Backbone as ProteinMPNN parsed JSONL, in Angstrom:
{"seq_chain_A": "XXXXXXXXXXXXXXXXXXXXXXXXXXXXXXXXXXXXXXXXXXXXXXXXXXXXXXXXXXXXXXXXXXXXXXXXXXXXX", "coords_chain_A": {"N_chain_A": [[89.576, 109.645, 91.918], [87.286, 111.111, 94.072], [87.176, 112.928, 97.233], [84.857, 112.389, 98.789], [84.007, 109.91, 97.772], [86.191, 108.327, 98.46], [86.009, 108.472, 101.254], [83.579, 107.124, 101.704], [84.22, 104.561, 100.733], [86.217, 103.914, 102.536], [84.783, 103.836, 104.966], [83.056, 101.725, 104.403], [84.896, 99.59, 104.223], [85.896, 99.718, 106.81], [83.66, 98.974, 108.302], [83.583, 96.288, 107.765], [85.586, 95.198, 109.243], [86.795, 92.888, 111.688], [88.549, 92.672, 113.701], [89.372, 93.691, 116.892], [91.744, 94.804, 117.652], [92.765, 96.05, 115.335], [90.771, 97.952, 114.925], [91.095, 99.465, 117.248], [93.652, 100.528, 116.772], [93.101, 102.131, 114.541], [91.313, 103.927, 115.697], [93.014, 105.229, 117.519], [94.81, 106.39, 115.729], [93.093, 108.139, 114.318], [92.273, 109.834, 116.418], [94.727, 110.933, 117.124], [95.42, 112.261, 114.733], [93.333, 114.094, 114.593], [93.826, 115.61, 116.894], [96.38, 116.677, 116.286], [95.83, 118.2, 114.022], [94.177, 120.122, 115.082], [95.929, 121.44, 116.804], [97.739, 122.641, 114.988], [96.1, 124.316, 113.526], [95.118, 126.102, 115.34], [96.941, 128.112, 116.111], [99.264, 129.876, 114.253], [102.696, 129.027, 113.547], [105.538, 130.852, 114.553], [108.22, 132.399, 112.689], [110.62, 132.229, 114.045], [110.089, 130.155, 115.858], [109.696, 128.044, 114.085], [112.259, 127.886, 112.912], [113.69, 127.21, 115.204], [112.628, 124.678, 115.762], [113.491, 123.311, 113.496], [116.273, 123.432, 113.864], [116.457, 121.899, 116.229], [115.517, 119.435, 115.301], [117.483, 118.785, 113.401], [119.667, 118.55, 115.111], [118.822, 116.394, 116.714], [118.785, 114.385, 114.747], [121.509, 114.276, 114.027], [122.518, 113.227, 116.39], [121.506, 110.743, 116.365], [118.925, 110.338, 117.259], [116.275, 109.356, 116.132], [113.683, 107.796, 114.128], [113.388, 105.479, 111.487], [111.381, 105.589, 108.495], [110.437, 103.048, 107.872], [110.542, 101.793, 110.372], [108.579, 103.232, 111.733], [106.32, 102.64, 110.174], [106.102, 99.886, 110.565], [105.106, 99.785, 113.092], [102.39, 100.21, 112.807], [101.391, 98.055, 111.46]], "CA_chain_A": [[88.568, 109.381, 92.922], [87.155, 112.297, 94.918], [87.269, 112.713, 98.676], [83.634, 111.762, 99.292], [84.04, 108.501, 97.374], [87.211, 107.69, 99.289], [85.463, 108.34, 102.603], [82.576, 106.064, 101.68], [84.915, 103.284, 100.594], [86.903, 103.658, 103.801], [83.771, 103.445, 105.948], [82.601, 100.376, 104.049], [85.947, 98.655, 104.629], [85.947, 99.755, 108.266], [82.527, 98.196, 108.813], [83.862, 94.867, 107.552], [86.633, 94.761, 110.17], [86.395, 92.025, 112.793], [89.622, 92.69, 114.69], [89.342, 94.811, 117.836], [93.071, 95.412, 117.659], [92.85, 96.957, 114.182], [89.857, 99.068, 115.188], [91.753, 100.303, 118.26], [94.73, 101.261, 116.113], [92.496, 103.168, 113.711], [90.78, 104.942, 116.608], [94.15, 106.008, 118.023], [95.316, 107.186, 114.617], [92.134, 109.204, 114.074], [92.363, 110.775, 117.523], [96.012, 111.615, 116.989], [95.326, 113.179, 113.592], [92.424, 115.179, 114.965], [94.535, 116.459, 117.853], [97.472, 117.404, 115.643], [95.281, 119.214, 113.106], [93.669, 121.2, 115.923], [97.091, 122.188, 117.274], [98.321, 123.455, 113.942], [95.144, 125.308, 113.045], [94.763, 127.059, 116.37], [97.851, 129.248, 116.136], [100.39, 129.651, 113.339], [104.028, 129.007, 114.128], [106.358, 131.999, 114.161], [109.424, 132.059, 111.943], [111.63, 131.85, 115.034], [109.749, 128.833, 116.379], [109.969, 127.095, 113.007], [113.717, 127.717, 112.828], [114.108, 126.489, 116.405], [112.257, 123.27, 115.581], [114.394, 122.763, 112.476], [117.571, 123.239, 114.524], [116.325, 120.769, 117.159], [115.397, 118.217, 114.491], [118.798, 118.475, 112.845], [120.487, 118.095, 116.228], [118.369, 115.039, 117.047], [119.239, 113.488, 113.688], [122.96, 114.122, 114.164], [122.782, 112.432, 117.589], [120.904, 109.421, 116.189], [117.613, 110.255, 117.92], [115.222, 109.367, 115.124], [113.221, 106.488, 113.664], [113.218, 105.437, 110.042], [109.981, 105.441, 108.095], [110.067, 101.626, 107.964], [110.278, 101.51, 111.785], [107.273, 103.806, 112.057], [105.275, 101.897, 109.47], [105.942, 98.569, 111.171], [104.315, 99.963, 114.305], [100.982, 100.237, 112.458], [101.008, 96.877, 110.681]], "C_chain_A": [[88.494, 110.6, 93.851], [87.12, 111.92, 96.402], [86.03, 112.008, 99.225], [83.6, 110.263, 98.971], [85.043, 107.737, 98.228], [86.711, 107.472, 100.708], [84.463, 107.189, 102.664], [83.23, 104.687, 101.586], [85.638, 102.915, 101.884], [85.919, 103.166, 104.859], [83.264, 102.037, 105.661], [83.624, 99.323, 104.468], [86.042, 98.578, 106.146], [84.834, 98.892, 108.866], [82.725, 96.691, 108.653], [84.879, 94.315, 108.557], [86.061, 93.931, 111.313], [87.394, 92.071, 113.945], [89.516, 93.924, 115.591], [90.676, 95.548, 117.856], [93.212, 96.426, 116.513], [91.961, 98.166, 114.401], [90.465, 100.012, 116.218], [92.865, 101.14, 117.645], [94.181, 102.395, 115.26], [91.902, 104.28, 114.57], [91.892, 105.84, 117.133], [94.707, 106.93, 116.936], [94.396, 108.372, 114.338], [92.21, 110.265, 115.163], [93.648, 111.595, 117.432], [95.977, 112.649, 115.866], [94.432, 114.376, 113.909], [93.115, 116.145, 115.909], [95.626, 117.273, 117.188], [96.937, 118.464, 114.692], [94.709, 120.378, 113.885], [94.825, 122.065, 116.396], [97.623, 123.13, 116.205], [97.378, 124.538, 113.448], [94.875, 126.392, 114.08], [95.669, 128.292, 116.369], [99.04, 128.991, 115.212], [101.734, 129.745, 114.069], [104.792, 130.241, 113.649], [107.589, 131.501, 113.399], [110.521, 131.581, 112.891], [111.364, 130.442, 115.584], [110.03, 127.753, 115.334], [111.468, 126.829, 112.9], [114.263, 126.95, 114.034], [113.803, 124.994, 116.284], [113.154, 122.591, 114.545], [115.76, 122.473, 113.095], [117.538, 122.027, 115.461], [116.265, 119.455, 116.392], [116.736, 117.813, 113.901], [119.741, 117.962, 113.926], [120.12, 116.668, 116.628], [118.87, 114.032, 116.016], [120.731, 113.215, 113.815], [123.33, 113.221, 115.344], [122.122, 111.059, 117.523], [119.556, 109.249, 116.867], [116.505, 110.418, 116.884], [114.821, 107.935, 114.813], [113.054, 106.569, 112.152], [111.733, 105.274, 109.716], [109.541, 103.983, 108.173], [109.795, 101.223, 109.411], [108.9, 102.04, 112.202], [106.143, 103.021, 111.412], [105.046, 100.521, 110.096], [105.118, 98.641, 112.446], [102.814, 99.852, 114.013], [100.531, 99.059, 111.63], [100.388, 95.833, 111.559]], "O_chain_A": [[89.517, 111.063, 94.354], [87.045, 110.745, 96.761], [86.158, 111.108, 100.055], [83.208, 109.452, 99.81], [84.766, 106.621, 98.668], [86.953, 106.421, 101.302], [84.507, 106.374, 103.585], [82.83, 103.757, 102.286], [85.667, 101.749, 102.277], [86.191, 102.194, 105.563], [83.065, 101.247, 106.583], [83.256, 98.28, 105.008], [86.246, 97.501, 106.706], [85.061, 98.164, 109.833], [82.082, 95.908, 109.352], [85.013, 93.1, 108.702], [84.989, 94.228, 111.839], [87.118, 91.569, 115.035], [89.564, 95.058, 115.113], [90.726, 96.762, 118.052], [93.722, 97.528, 116.714], [92.357, 99.29, 114.093], [90.361, 101.23, 116.078], [93.006, 102.322, 117.96], [94.732, 103.495, 115.257], [91.981, 105.453, 114.204], [91.741, 107.06, 117.188], [95.03, 108.09, 117.189], [94.872, 109.491, 114.142], [92.212, 111.46, 114.869], [93.638, 112.808, 117.642], [96.449, 113.773, 116.032], [94.734, 115.512, 113.544], [93.006, 117.361, 115.748], [95.784, 118.453, 117.498], [97.539, 119.531, 114.567], [94.746, 121.513, 113.41], [94.722, 123.291, 116.393], [97.925, 124.289, 116.489], [97.835, 125.585, 112.991], [94.447, 127.49, 113.726], [95.196, 129.404, 116.606], [99.745, 127.995, 115.373], [101.874, 130.449, 115.069], [104.701, 130.624, 112.482], [107.942, 130.324, 113.466], [111.258, 130.646, 112.58], [112.286, 129.645, 115.753], [110.54, 126.681, 115.66], [111.892, 125.677, 112.809], [115.182, 126.143, 113.901], [114.62, 124.153, 116.658], [113.528, 121.429, 114.706], [116.334, 121.406, 112.879], [118.474, 121.227, 115.484], [116.892, 118.472, 116.788], [117.088, 116.633, 113.901], [120.524, 117.043, 113.686], [120.998, 115.835, 116.853], [119.327, 112.948, 116.376], [121.169, 112.069, 113.723], [124.347, 112.528, 115.299], [122.163, 110.297, 118.489], [119.091, 108.121, 117.033], [115.883, 111.475, 116.775], [115.515, 106.986, 115.177], [112.635, 107.592, 111.611], [110.939, 104.87, 110.566], [108.389, 103.707, 108.505], [108.915, 100.4, 109.663], [108.158, 101.377, 112.927], [105.119, 102.767, 112.047], [103.911, 100.047, 110.148], [104.495, 97.653, 112.837], [102.048, 99.442, 114.885], [99.402, 99.049, 111.139], [100.002, 94.769, 111.074]]}, "name": "protein", "num_of_chains": 1, "seq": "XXXXXXXXXXXXXXXXXXXXXXXXXXXXXXXXXXXXXXXXXXXXXXXXXXXXXXXXXXXXXXXXXXXXXXXXXXXXX"}
């Protein structure tokens, strides 16, 4: 299935939605995705910044400061 077909199917399903809560969640997700894609496209990350982020992420993980994928997914159900 190509991207255009997927978009059309998504829009059709979206138009069927009756829940304001679900629509709000989708709006937030879209806004978040748009904002994050703008951030990454505006300026590439330097090698030093990437390594710094990796080090911070590993430190956070070692200290238990993370969420599992199931915890994140449950937030959007």
